[in-house]
C-alpha positions, 0 to 999 in steps of 0.5 A, spaced: 189 121 629 189 113 631 184 108 633 185 101 636 181 095 637 183 090 641 177 085 642 171 083 637 165 080 641 162 077 634 168 072 633 169 071 641 177 072 639 182 078 640 183 081 633 189 087 635 190 092 629 191 099 629 189 104 624 193 111 623 191 116 618 192 123 616 186 128 618 185 132 612 179 137 614 176 138 621 169 139 618 165 140 625 166 140 632 160 140 637 163 141 644 156 139 647 156 132 645 163 131 643 162 130 636 167 131 631 166 130 623 172 129 619 175 128 612 180 123 612 184 118 607 185 111 610 189 105 608 188 099 611 194 093 611 191 087 614 192 080 615 187 074 617 189 067 619 183 062 619 184 057 624 181 050 624 
């Protein structure tokens, strides 16, 4: 499963990052609302640069 974000409105800057994580269990899938409940483990490696 993959999530990607390209823009953050709060800081008015582009913060590209990508999350990849394995799904351990799909707990519930609701076809009416396209809601998926999953259990997963996420490890984040991130690096911030503060520009003054």
